Biopython code that builds the backbone (N, CA, C, O; Angstrom):
import numpy as np
from Bio.PDB.StructureBuilder import StructureBuilder

atoms = [
    (1, "UNK", "N", (1.689, 24.157, -35.939)),
    (1, "UNK", "CA", (2.156, 23.674, -34.672)),
    (1, "UNK", "C", (1.541, 22.295, -34.417)),
    (1, "UNK", "O", (0.350, 22.083, -34.647)),
    (2, "UNK", "N", (2.351, 21.385, -33.950)),
    (2, "UNK", "CA", (1.913, 20.026, -33.680)),
    (2, "UNK", "C", (1.205, 19.949, -32.327)),
    (2, "UNK", "O", (1.723, 20.416, -31.312)),
    (3, "UNK", "N", (0.006, 19.347, -32.334)),
    (3, "UNK", "CA", (-0.728, 19.190, -31.079)),
    (3, "UNK", "C", (-0.357, 17.857, -30.442)),
    (3, "UNK", "O", (-0.236, 16.833, -31.115)),
    (4, "UNK", "N", (-0.183, 17.902, -29.138)),
    (4, "UNK", "CA", (0.111, 16.650, -28.448)),
    (4, "UNK", "C", (-1.191, 15.957, -28.081)),
    (4, "UNK", "O", (-2.198, 16.603, -27.791)),
    (5, "UNK", "N", (-1.151, 14.646, -28.101)),
    (5, "UNK", "CA", (-2.320, 13.860, -27.737)),
    (5, "UNK", "C", (-2.501, 13.918, -26.230)),
    (5, "UNK", "O", (-1.521, 13.948, -25.485)),
    (6, "UNK", "N", (-3.739, 13.934, -25.782)),
    (6, "UNK", "CA", (-3.954, 13.897, -24.339)),
    (6, "UNK", "C", (-3.427, 12.575, -23.778)),
    (6, "UNK", "O", (-3.574, 11.518, -24.391)),
    (7, "UNK", "N", (-2.812, 12.662, -22.603)),
    (7, "UNK", "CA", (-2.258, 11.475, -21.983)),
    (7, "UNK", "C", (-3.383, 10.538, -21.567)),
    (7, "UNK", "O", (-4.338, 10.954, -20.911)),
    (8, "UNK", "N", (-3.267, 9.288, -21.948)),
    (8, "UNK", "CA", (-4.285, 8.309, -21.612)),
    (8, "UNK", "C", (-4.095, 7.868, -20.165)),
    (8, "UNK", "O", (-3.005, 7.452, -19.774)),
    (9, "UNK", "N", (-5.157, 7.960, -19.377)),
    (9, "UNK", "CA", (-5.103, 7.552, -17.972)),
    (9, "UNK", "C", (-5.451, 6.078, -17.861)),
    (9, "UNK", "O", (-6.274, 5.554, -18.612)),
    (10, "UNK", "N", (-4.806, 5.426, -16.912)),
    (10, "UNK", "CA", (-5.085, 4.016, -16.676)),
    (10, "UNK", "C", (-6.477, 3.871, -16.089)),
    (10, "UNK", "O", (-6.896, 4.663, -15.245)),
    (11, "UNK", "N", (-7.186, 2.849, -16.546)),
    (11, "UNK", "CA", (-8.500, 2.497, -16.023)),
    (11, "UNK", "C", (-8.624, 0.992, -15.985)),
    (11, "UNK", "O", (-8.185, 0.307, -16.909)),
    (12, "UNK", "N", (-9.214, 0.471, -14.933)),
    (12, "UNK", "CA", (-9.461, -0.962, -14.842)),
    (12, "UNK", "C", (-8.444, -1.691, -13.986)),
    (12, "UNK", "O", (-7.588, -1.093, -13.335)),
    (13, "UNK", "N", (-8.575, -3.009, -14.016)),
    (13, "UNK", "CA", (-7.695, -3.855, -13.218)),
    (13, "UNK", "C", (-6.263, -3.755, -13.728)),
    (13, "UNK", "O", (-6.021, -3.624, -14.927)),
    (14, "UNK", "N", (-5.327, -3.819, -12.801)),
    (14, "UNK", "CA", (-3.919, -3.677, -13.176)),
    (14, "UNK", "C", (-3.086, -4.776, -12.543)),
    (14, "UNK", "O", (-3.320, -5.192, -11.408)),
    (15, "UNK", "N", (-2.120, -5.227, -13.301)),
    (15, "UNK", "CA", (-1.070, -6.122, -12.812)),
    (15, "UNK", "C", (0.228, -5.539, -13.326)),
    (15, "UNK", "O", (0.394, -5.323, -14.527)),
    (16, "UNK", "N", (1.151, -5.286, -12.408)),
    (16, "UNK", "CA", (2.449, -4.756, -12.801)),
    (16, "UNK", "C", (3.515, -5.763, -12.394)),
    (16, "UNK", "O", (3.349, -6.514, -11.433)),
    (17, "UNK", "N", (4.615, -5.763, -13.146)),
    (17, "UNK", "CA", (5.629, -6.799, -12.975)),
    (17, "UNK", "C", (7.010, -6.192, -12.797)),
    (17, "UNK", "O", (7.298, -5.104, -13.295)),
    (18, "UNK", "N", (7.871, -6.925, -12.068)),
    (18, "UNK", "CA", (9.279, -6.562, -11.962)),
    (18, "UNK", "C", (9.941, -6.863, -13.308)),
    (18, "UNK", "O", (9.350, -7.534, -14.154)),
    (19, "UNK", "N", (11.154, -6.374, -13.507)),
    (19, "UNK", "CA", (11.880, -6.586, -14.764)),
    (19, "UNK", "C", (12.071, -8.070, -15.058)),
    (19, "UNK", "O", (12.127, -8.464, -16.223)),
    (20, "UNK", "N", (12.171, -8.903, -14.010)),
    (20, "UNK", "CA", (12.370, -10.340, -14.227)),
    (20, "UNK", "C", (11.066, -11.083, -14.546)),
    (20, "UNK", "O", (11.075, -12.298, -14.743)),
    (21, "UNK", "N", (9.947, -10.353, -14.597)),
    (21, "UNK", "CA", (8.671, -10.954, -14.951)),
    (21, "UNK", "C", (7.818, -11.378, -13.766)),
    (21, "UNK", "O", (6.661, -11.755, -13.948)),
    (22, "UNK", "N", (8.362, -11.324, -12.558)),
    (22, "UNK", "CA", (7.562, -11.702, -11.394)),
    (22, "UNK", "C", (6.594, -10.573, -11.038)),
    (22, "UNK", "O", (6.859, -9.397, -11.287)),
    (23, "UNK", "N", (5.475, -10.966, -10.453)),
    (23, "UNK", "CA", (4.402, -10.030, -10.125)),
    (23, "UNK", "C", (4.847, -9.020, -9.077)),
    (23, "UNK", "O", (5.381, -9.401, -8.035)),
    (24, "UNK", "N", (4.632, -7.744, -9.342)),
    (24, "UNK", "CA", (4.999, -6.652, -8.436)),
    (24, "UNK", "C", (3.796, -6.180, -7.628)),
    (24, "UNK", "O", (3.884, -6.025, -6.410)),
    (25, "UNK", "N", (2.666, -5.952, -8.309)),
    (25, "UNK", "CA", (1.476, -5.504, -7.601)),
    (25, "UNK", "C", (0.219, -5.732, -8.437)),
    (25, "UNK", "O", (0.274, -5.913, -9.653)),
    (26, "UNK", "N", (-0.916, -5.715, -7.734)),
    (26, "UNK", "CA", (-2.210, -5.845, -8.388)),
    (26, "UNK", "C", (-3.178, -4.851, -7.756)),
    (26, "UNK", "O", (-3.072, -4.532, -6.572)),
    (27, "UNK", "N", (-4.107, -4.375, -8.546)),
    (27, "UNK", "CA", (-5.098, -3.444, -8.032)),
    (27, "UNK", "C", (-5.957, -2.916, -9.163)),
    (27, "UNK", "O", (-6.099, -3.547, -10.211)),
    (28, "UNK", "N", (-6.524, -1.751, -8.929)),
    (28, "UNK", "CA", (-7.431, -1.159, -9.908)),
    (28, "UNK", "C", (-7.167, 0.334, -10.023)),
    (28, "UNK", "O", (-6.901, 1.010, -9.030)),
    (29, "UNK", "N", (-7.243, 0.833, -11.241)),
    (29, "UNK", "CA", (-7.135, 2.263, -11.517)),
    (29, "UNK", "C", (-8.495, 2.796, -11.986)),
    (29, "UNK", "O", (-9.209, 2.131, -12.736)),
    (30, "UNK", "N", (-8.830, 3.978, -11.541)),
    (30, "UNK", "CA", (-9.970, 4.717, -12.069)),
    (30, "UNK", "C", (-9.467, 6.117, -12.390)),
    (30, "UNK", "O", (-9.011, 6.843, -11.507)),
    (31, "UNK", "N", (-9.555, 6.486, -13.658)),
    (31, "UNK", "CA", (-9.058, 7.782, -14.134)),
    (31, "UNK", "C", (-7.621, 8.033, -13.709)),
    (31, "UNK", "O", (-7.265, 9.141, -13.307)),
    (32, "UNK", "N", (-6.797, 6.991, -13.801)),
    (32, "UNK", "CA", (-5.372, 7.115, -13.519)),
    (32, "UNK", "C", (-4.980, 7.068, -12.053)),
    (32, "UNK", "O", (-3.803, 7.226, -11.726)),
    (33, "UNK", "N", (-5.945, 6.853, -11.163)),
    (33, "UNK", "CA", (-5.641, 6.830, -9.730)),
    (33, "UNK", "C", (-5.972, 5.470, -9.139)),
    (33, "UNK", "O", (-6.957, 4.835, -9.514)),
    (34, "UNK", "N", (-5.125, 5.031, -8.199)),
    (34, "UNK", "CA", (-5.363, 3.761, -7.528)),
    (34, "UNK", "C", (-6.618, 3.866, -6.672)),
    (34, "UNK", "O", (-6.834, 4.855, -5.972)),
    (35, "UNK", "N", (-7.446, 2.813, -6.746)),
    (35, "UNK", "CA", (-8.649, 2.730, -5.919)),
    (35, "UNK", "C", (-8.819, 1.291, -5.437)),
    (35, "UNK", "O", (-8.345, 0.350, -6.073)),
    (36, "UNK", "N", (-9.501, 1.139, -4.308)),
    (36, "UNK", "CA", (-9.791, -0.193, -3.791)),
    (36, "UNK", "C", (-8.558, -0.897, -3.257)),
    (36, "UNK", "O", (-7.536, -0.273, -2.972)),
    (37, "UNK", "N", (-8.675, -2.208, -3.128)),
    (37, "UNK", "CA", (-7.611, -3.023, -2.548)),
    (37, "UNK", "C", (-6.444, -3.196, -3.521)),
    (37, "UNK", "O", (-6.631, -3.578, -4.676)),
    (38, "UNK", "N", (-5.251, -2.911, -3.036)),
    (38, "UNK", "CA", (-4.022, -3.153, -3.783)),
    (38, "UNK", "C", (-3.154, -4.110, -2.989)),
    (38, "UNK", "O", (-3.115, -4.062, -1.759)),
    (39, "UNK", "N", (-2.451, -4.987, -3.713)),
    (39, "UNK", "CA", (-1.509, -5.919, -3.093)),
    (39, "UNK", "C", (-0.153, -5.729, -3.757)),
    (39, "UNK", "O", (-0.052, -5.626, -4.980)),
    (40, "UNK", "N", (0.886, -5.686, -2.929)),
    (40, "UNK", "CA", (2.254, -5.491, -3.402)),
    (40, "UNK", "C", (3.068, -6.715, -3.001)),
    (40, "UNK", "O", (2.953, -7.211, -1.881)),
    (41, "UNK", "N", (3.887, -7.192, -3.924)),
    (41, "UNK", "CA", (4.602, -8.452, -3.720)),
    (41, "UNK", "C", (6.110, -8.258, -3.714)),
    (41, "UNK", "O", (6.641, -7.303, -4.281)),
    (42, "UNK", "N", (6.783, -9.197, -3.053)),
    (42, "UNK", "CA", (8.238, -9.273, -3.089)),
    (42, "UNK", "C", (8.638, -10.109, -4.291)),
    (42, "UNK", "O", (7.807, -10.823, -4.852)),
    (43, "UNK", "N", (9.877, -10.032, -4.688)),
    (43, "UNK", "CA", (10.341, -10.823, -5.841)),
    (43, "UNK", "C", (10.205, -12.321, -5.601)),
    (43, "UNK", "O", (10.091, -13.093, -6.553)),
    (44, "UNK", "N", (10.215, -12.742, -4.325)),
    (44, "UNK", "CA", (10.076, -14.173, -4.038)),
    (44, "UNK", "C", (8.627, -14.639, -4.125)),
    (44, "UNK", "O", (8.348, -15.819, -3.913)),
    (45, "UNK", "N", (7.687, -13.718, -4.437)),
    (45, "UNK", "CA", (6.283, -14.063, -4.603)),
    (45, "UNK", "C", (5.442, -13.852, -3.357)),
    (45, "UNK", "O", (4.214, -13.874, -3.432)),
    (46, "UNK", "N", (6.084, -13.648, -2.210)),
    (46, "UNK", "CA", (5.335, -13.403, -0.977)),
    (46, "UNK", "C", (4.747, -11.998, -0.980)),
    (46, "UNK", "O", (5.274, -11.077, -1.603)),
    (47, "UNK", "N", (3.644, -11.869, -0.265)),
    (47, "UNK", "CA", (2.993, -10.577, -0.121)),
    (47, "UNK", "C", (3.885, -9.639, 0.689)),
    (47, "UNK", "O", (4.359, -10.013, 1.762)),
    (48, "UNK", "N", (4.116, -8.435, 0.193)),
    (48, "UNK", "CA", (4.907, -7.412, 0.889)),
    (48, "UNK", "C", (3.995, -6.477, 1.664)),
    (48, "UNK", "O", (4.299, -6.112, 2.799)),
    (49, "UNK", "N", (2.860, -6.079, 1.050)),
    (49, "UNK", "CA", (1.927, -5.161, 1.700)),
    (49, "UNK", "C", (0.575, -5.247, 1.005)),
    (49, "UNK", "O", (0.474, -5.641, -0.157)),
    (50, "UNK", "N", (-0.459, -4.867, 1.748)),
    (50, "UNK", "CA", (-1.782, -4.764, 1.147)),
    (50, "UNK", "C", (-2.558, -3.675, 1.861)),
    (50, "UNK", "O", (-2.397, -3.459, 3.063)),
    (51, "UNK", "N", (-3.398, -2.996, 1.107)),
    (51, "UNK", "CA", (-4.208, -1.942, 1.677)),
    (51, "UNK", "C", (-5.067, -1.295, 0.613)),
    (51, "UNK", "O", (-4.950, -1.589, -0.576)),
    (52, "UNK", "N", (-5.919, -0.422, 1.061)),
    (52, "UNK", "CA", (-6.878, 0.228, 0.168)),
    (52, "UNK", "C", (-6.455, 1.647, -0.189)),
    (52, "UNK", "O", (-5.795, 2.346, 0.580)),
    (53, "UNK", "N", (-6.864, 2.034, -1.382)),
    (53, "UNK", "CA", (-6.630, 3.383, -1.881)),
    (53, "UNK", "C", (-7.965, 4.031, -2.196)),
    (53, "UNK", "O", (-8.926, 3.362, -2.576)),
    (54, "UNK", "N", (-8.009, 5.328, -2.034)),
    (54, "UNK", "CA", (-9.165, 6.123, -2.405)),
    (54, "UNK", "C", (-8.639, 7.329, -3.167)),
    (54, "UNK", "O", (-7.887, 8.135, -2.619)),
    (55, "UNK", "N", (-9.030, 7.456, -4.430)),
    (55, "UNK", "CA", (-8.579, 8.561, -5.285)),
    (55, "UNK", "C", (-7.055, 8.694, -5.300)),
    (55, "UNK", "O", (-6.521, 9.803, -5.279)),
    (56, "UNK", "N", (-6.360, 7.551, -5.337)),
    (56, "UNK", "CA", (-4.906, 7.546, -5.457)),
    (56, "UNK", "C", (-4.138, 7.686, -4.155)),
    (56, "UNK", "O", (-2.907, 7.731, -4.171)),
    (57, "UNK", "N", (-4.833, 7.754, -3.031)),
    (57, "UNK", "CA", (-4.158, 7.914, -1.737)),
    (57, "UNK", "C", (-4.491, 6.750, -0.826)),
    (57, "UNK", "O", (-5.605, 6.226, -0.850)),
    (58, "UNK", "N", (-3.506, 6.345, -0.016)),
    (58, "UNK", "CA", (-3.724, 5.291, 0.966)),
    (58, "UNK", "C", (-4.872, 5.707, 1.873)),
    (58, "UNK", "O", (-4.938, 6.848, 2.330)),
    (59, "UNK", "N", (-5.780, 4.759, 2.128)),
    (59, "UNK", "CA", (-6.938, 5.095, 2.950)),
    (59, "UNK", "C", (-7.417, 3.835, 3.673)),
    (59, "UNK", "O", (-7.841, 2.872, 3.034)),
    (60, "UNK", "N", (-7.348, 3.846, 5.000)),
    (60, "UNK", "CA", (-7.748, 2.685, 5.778)),
    (60, "UNK", "C", (-6.535, 1.891, 6.236)),
    (60, "UNK", "O", (-5.411, 2.393, 6.265)),
    (61, "UNK", "N", (-6.791, 0.638, 6.594)),
    (61, "UNK", "CA", (-5.729, -0.209, 7.148)),
    (61, "UNK", "C", (-4.803, -0.761, 6.062)),
    (61, "UNK", "O", (-5.250, -1.234, 5.016)),
    (62, "UNK", "N", (-3.512, -0.685, 6.341)),
    (62, "UNK", "CA", (-2.488, -1.321, 5.511)),
    (62, "UNK", "C", (-1.740, -2.323, 6.368)),
    (62, "UNK", "O", (-1.564, -2.118, 7.569)),
    (63, "UNK", "N", (-1.300, -3.402, 5.748)),
    (63, "UNK", "CA", (-0.503, -4.424, 6.429)),
    (63, "UNK", "C", (0.765, -4.649, 5.627)),
    (63, "UNK", "O", (0.737, -4.713, 4.398)),
    (64, "UNK", "N", (1.898, -4.770, 6.350)),
    (64, "UNK", "CA", (3.190, -5.049, 5.738)),
    (64, "UNK", "C", (3.710, -6.361, 6.286)),
    (64, "UNK", "O", (3.493, -6.699, 7.450)),
    (65, "UNK", "N", (4.402, -7.094, 5.428)),
    (65, "UNK", "CA", (4.897, -8.415, 5.786)),
    (65, "UNK", "C", (6.403, -8.524, 5.542)),
    (65, "UNK", "O", (6.965, -7.840, 4.687)),
    (66, "UNK", "N", (7.030, -9.393, 6.308)),
    (66, "UNK", "CA", (8.456, -9.672, 6.120)),
    (66, "UNK", "C", (8.631, -10.607, 4.924)),
    (66, "UNK", "O", (7.661, -11.149, 4.395)),
    (67, "UNK", "N", (9.897, -10.787, 4.505)),
    (67, "UNK", "CA", (10.171, -11.648, 3.343)),
    (67, "UNK", "C", (9.686, -13.073, 3.545)),
    (67, "UNK", "O", (9.329, -13.754, 2.584)),
    (68, "UNK", "N", (9.672, -13.529, 4.801)),
    (68, "UNK", "CA", (9.221, -14.892, 5.066)),
    (68, "UNK", "C", (7.702, -15.003, 5.193)),
    (68, "UNK", "O", (7.183, -16.088, 5.455)),
    (69, "UNK", "N", (6.980, -13.882, 5.009)),
    (69, "UNK", "CA", (5.530, -13.891, 5.037)),
    (69, "UNK", "C", (4.905, -13.520, 6.377)),
    (69, "UNK", "O", (3.686, -13.381, 6.472)),
    (70, "UNK", "N", (5.722, -13.359, 7.405)),
    (70, "UNK", "CA", (5.186, -13.002, 8.725)),
    (70, "UNK", "C", (4.803, -11.533, 8.786)),
    (70, "UNK", "O", (5.453, -10.681, 8.181)),
    (71, "UNK", "N", (3.734, -11.249, 9.528)),
    (71, "UNK", "CA", (3.259, -9.888, 9.691)),
    (71, "UNK", "C", (4.313, -9.028, 10.378)),
    (71, "UNK", "O", (4.912, -9.445, 11.369)),
    (72, "UNK", "N", (4.535, -7.833, 9.852)),
    (72, "UNK", "CA", (5.529, -6.912, 10.397)),
    (72, "UNK", "C", (4.861, -5.675, 11.003)),
    (72, "UNK", "O", (5.153, -5.310, 12.142)),
    (73, "UNK", "N", (3.965, -5.027, 10.244)),
    (73, "UNK", "CA", (3.318, -3.805, 10.708)),
    (73, "UNK", "C", (1.864, -3.748, 10.242)),
    (73, "UNK", "O", (1.496, -4.298, 9.204)),
    (74, "UNK", "N", (1.052, -3.059, 11.050)),
    (74, "UNK", "CA", (-0.304, -2.699, 10.656)),
    (74, "UNK", "C", (-0.440, -1.217, 10.925)),
    (74, "UNK", "O", (-0.142, -0.755, 12.027)),
    (75, "UNK", "N", (-0.882, -0.472, 9.942)),
    (75, "UNK", "CA", (-1.047, 0.962, 10.113)),
    (75, "UNK", "C", (-2.274, 1.468, 9.383)),
    (75, "UNK", "O", (-2.774, 0.823, 8.462)),
    (76, "UNK", "N", (-2.750, 2.616, 9.798)),
    (76, "UNK", "CA", (-3.949, 3.210, 9.210)),
    (76, "UNK", "C", (-3.631, 4.543, 8.551)),
    (76, "UNK", "O", (-2.784, 5.309, 9.012)),
    (77, "UNK", "N", (-4.340, 4.792, 7.458)),
    (77, "UNK", "CA", (-4.190, 6.037, 6.710)),
    (77, "UNK", "C", (-5.543, 6.703, 6.514)),
    (77, "UNK", "O", (-6.585, 6.047, 6.499)),
    (78, "UNK", "N", (-5.502, 8.001, 6.366)),
    (78, "UNK", "CA", (-6.677, 8.765, 5.965)),
    (78, "UNK", "C", (-6.200, 9.784, 4.945)),
    (78, "UNK", "O", (-5.394, 10.660, 5.257)),
    (79, "UNK", "N", (-6.697, 9.666, 3.741)),
    (79, "UNK", "CA", (-6.325, 10.546, 2.630)),
    (79, "UNK", "C", (-4.802, 10.654, 2.462)),
    (79, "UNK", "O", (-4.265, 11.747, 2.279)),
    (80, "UNK", "N", (-4.119, 9.511, 2.527)),
    (80, "UNK", "CA", (-2.684, 9.453, 2.276)),
    (80, "UNK", "C", (-1.793, 9.777, 3.456)),
    (80, "UNK", "O", (-0.570, 9.755, 3.322)),
    (81, "UNK", "N", (-2.370, 10.078, 4.609)),
    (81, "UNK", "CA", (-1.569, 10.419, 5.790)),
    (81, "UNK", "C", (-1.796, 9.382, 6.879)),
    (81, "UNK", "O", (-2.902, 8.869, 7.044)),
    (82, "UNK", "N", (-0.718, 9.076, 7.629)),
    (82, "UNK", "CA", (-0.860, 8.168, 8.758)),
    (82, "UNK", "C", (-1.887, 8.761, 9.707)),
    (82, "UNK", "O", (-1.805, 9.926, 10.098)),
    (83, "UNK", "N", (-2.865, 7.920, 10.069)),
    (83, "UNK", "CA", (-3.934, 8.418, 10.917)),
    (83, "UNK", "C", (-4.544, 7.246, 11.683)),
    (83, "UNK", "O", (-5.147, 6.356, 11.084)),
    (84, "UNK", "N", (-4.389, 7.247, 12.989)),
    (84, "UNK", "CA", (-4.927, 6.170, 13.799)),
    (84, "UNK", "C", (-3.837, 5.257, 14.312)),
    (84, "UNK", "O", (-2.659, 5.612, 14.296)),
    (85, "UNK", "N", (-4.236, 4.061, 14.774)),
    (85, "UNK", "CA", (-3.262, 3.146, 15.380)),
    (85, "UNK", "C", (-2.243, 2.612, 14.380)),
    (85, "UNK", "O", (-2.532, 2.419, 13.199)),
    (86, "UNK", "N", (-1.041, 2.383, 14.900)),
    (86, "UNK", "CA", (0.064, 1.839, 14.113)),
    (86, "UNK", "C", (0.785, 0.846, 15.011)),
    (86, "UNK", "O", (1.217, 1.203, 16.107)),
    (87, "UNK", "N", (0.919, -0.397, 14.559)),
    (87, "UNK", "CA", (1.520, -1.436, 15.389)),
    (87, "UNK", "C", (2.653, -2.132, 14.647)),
    (87, "UNK", "O", (2.566, -2.382, 13.445)),
    (88, "UNK", "N", (3.723, -2.441, 15.389)),
    (88, "UNK", "CA", (4.884, -3.139, 14.838)),
    (88, "UNK", "C", (5.082, -4.414, 15.652)),
    (88, "UNK", "O", (5.068, -4.382, 16.882)),
    (89, "UNK", "N", (5.265, -5.534, 14.957)),
    (89, "UNK", "CA", (5.357, -6.836, 15.597)),
    (89, "UNK", "C", (6.738, -7.465, 15.402)),
    (89, "UNK", "O", (7.421, -7.192, 14.415)),
    (90, "UNK", "N", (7.138, -8.311, 16.357)),
    (90, "UNK", "CA", (8.390, -9.056, 16.196)),
    (90, "UNK", "C", (8.107, -10.314, 15.380)),
    (90, "UNK", "O", (6.973, -10.545, 14.961)),
    (91, "UNK", "N", (9.139, -11.127, 15.155)),
    (91, "UNK", "CA", (9.006, -12.317, 14.308)),
    (91, "UNK", "C", (8.120, -13.399, 14.913)),
    (91, "UNK", "O", (7.698, -14.317, 14.209)),
    (92, "UNK", "N", (7.836, -13.301, 16.205)),
    (92, "UNK", "CA", (6.964, -14.281, 16.847)),
    (92, "UNK", "C", (5.524, -13.778, 16.958)),
    (92, "UNK", "O", (4.671, -14.452, 17.536)),
    (93, "UNK", "N", (5.255, -12.596, 16.405)),
    (93, "UNK", "CA", (3.919, -12.044, 16.437)),
    (93, "UNK", "C", (3.618, -11.202, 17.664)),
    (93, "UNK", "O", (2.491, -10.742, 17.850)),
    (94, "UNK", "N", (4.640, -10.999, 18.510)),
    (94, "UNK", "CA", (4.463, -10.197, 19.718)),
    (94, "UNK", "C", (4.552, -8.713, 19.359)),
    (94, "UNK", "O", (5.408, -8.302, 18.576)),
    (95, "UNK", "N", (3.653, -7.918, 19.944)),
    (95, "UNK", "CA", (3.641, -6.483, 19.701)),
    (95, "UNK", "C", (4.904, -5.848, 20.270)),
    (95, "UNK", "O", (5.178, -5.972, 21.464)),
    (96, "UNK", "N", (5.679, -5.166, 19.419)),
    (96, "UNK", "CA", (6.908, -4.487, 19.839)),
    (96, "UNK", "C", (6.649, -3.026, 20.185)),
    (96, "UNK", "O", (7.077, -2.535, 21.230)),
    (97, "UNK", "N", (5.946, -2.345, 19.295)),
    (97, "UNK", "CA", (5.688, -0.913, 19.450)),
    (97, "UNK", "C", (4.274, -0.613, 19.000)),
    (97, "UNK", "O", (3.733, -1.277, 18.116)),
    (98, "UNK", "N", (3.687, 0.389, 19.616)),
    (98, "UNK", "CA", (2.355, 0.825, 19.251)),
    (98, "UNK", "C", (2.319, 2.347, 19.283)),
    (98, "UNK", "O", (2.778, 2.967, 20.243)),
    (99, "UNK", "N", (1.782, 2.933, 18.249)),
    (99, "UNK", "CA", (1.714, 4.381, 18.126)),
    (99, "UNK", "C", (0.307, 4.778, 17.711)),
    (99, "UNK", "O", (-0.476, 3.949, 17.248)),
    (100, "UNK", "N", (0.000, 6.052, 17.885)),
    (100, "UNK", "CA", (-1.215, 6.627, 17.310)),
    (100, "UNK", "C", (-0.784, 7.872, 16.554)),
    (100, "UNK", "O", (-0.060, 8.719, 17.078)),
    (101, "UNK", "N", (-1.242, 7.966, 15.314)),
    (101, "UNK", "CA", (-0.906, 9.109, 14.465)),
    (101, "UNK", "C", (-2.151, 9.929, 14.163)),
    (101, "UNK", "O", (-3.268, 9.410, 14.140)),
    (102, "UNK", "N", (-1.941, 11.191, 13.939)),
    (102, "UNK", "CA", (-2.982, 12.078, 13.433)),
    (102, "UNK", "C", (-2.335, 12.979, 12.390)),
    (102, "UNK", "O", (-1.439, 13.767, 12.694)),
    (103, "UNK", "N", (-2.808, 12.846, 11.155)),
    (103, "UNK", "CA", (-2.270, 13.601, 10.025)),
    (103, "UNK", "C", (-0.749, 13.540, 9.946)),
    (103, "UNK", "O", (-0.084, 14.572, 9.854)),
    (104, "UNK", "N", (-0.204, 12.330, 9.982)),
    (104, "UNK", "CA", (1.227, 12.039, 9.859)),
    (104, "UNK", "C", (2.053, 12.401, 11.071)),
    (104, "UNK", "O", (3.276, 12.264, 11.029)),
    (105, "UNK", "N", (1.442, 12.858, 12.150)),
    (105, "UNK", "CA", (2.189, 13.220, 13.354)),
    (105, "UNK", "C", (1.874, 12.228, 14.463)),
    (105, "UNK", "O", (0.712, 11.924, 14.733)),
    (106, "UNK", "N", (2.925, 11.729, 15.101)),
    (106, "UNK", "CA", (2.760, 10.812, 16.206)),
    (106, "UNK", "C", (2.205, 11.581, 17.395)),
    (106, "UNK", "O", (2.818, 12.540, 17.865)),
    (107, "UNK", "N", (1.024, 11.150, 17.888)),
    (107, "UNK", "CA", (0.428, 11.865, 19.007)),
    (107, "UNK", "C", (0.414, 11.041, 20.299)),
    (107, "UNK", "O", (0.190, 11.572, 21.387)),
    (108, "UNK", "N", (0.656, 9.747, 20.160)),
    (108, "UNK", "CA", (0.643, 8.873, 21.333)),
    (108, "UNK", "C", (1.536, 7.678, 21.089)),
    (108, "UNK", "O", (1.614, 7.157, 19.977)),
    (109, "UNK", "N", (2.209, 7.250, 22.144)),
    (109, "UNK", "CA", (3.043, 6.049, 22.035)),
    (109, "UNK", "C", (2.517, 4.979, 22.928)),
    (109, "UNK", "O", (3.082, 3.886, 22.980)),
]
sb = StructureBuilder()
sb.init_structure("model")
sb.init_model(0)
sb.init_chain("A")
sb.init_seg("    ")
for serial, (resi, resn, name, xyz) in enumerate(atoms, 1):
    if name == "N":
        sb.init_residue(resn, " ", resi, " ")
    sb.init_atom(name, np.array(xyz, "f"), 0.0, 1.0, " ", f" {name:<3s}", serial, name[0])
structure = sb.get_structure()
């Protein structure tokens, strides 16, 4: 019987690319899981989102940006679940909506 090789887990700094060769994201893997600060990009090169991971799950503040680079949302995670304040901004930077989440459930508007 043929034995399969153990799957090699990603470790170290990572850069991933879209099919056209433009940068998709950057970050770090430890034992195959995302850790630390990760940045995600749009095909036009602008930042799409950034935030931290802990053991492969979103953890802490994340920021999302529009295609033109303007801030769109700020949200918080704890162990991969929305947790804490969540804010959505208009194109002029004015706060449109504000929420508070606890374990992915909206508890306050």
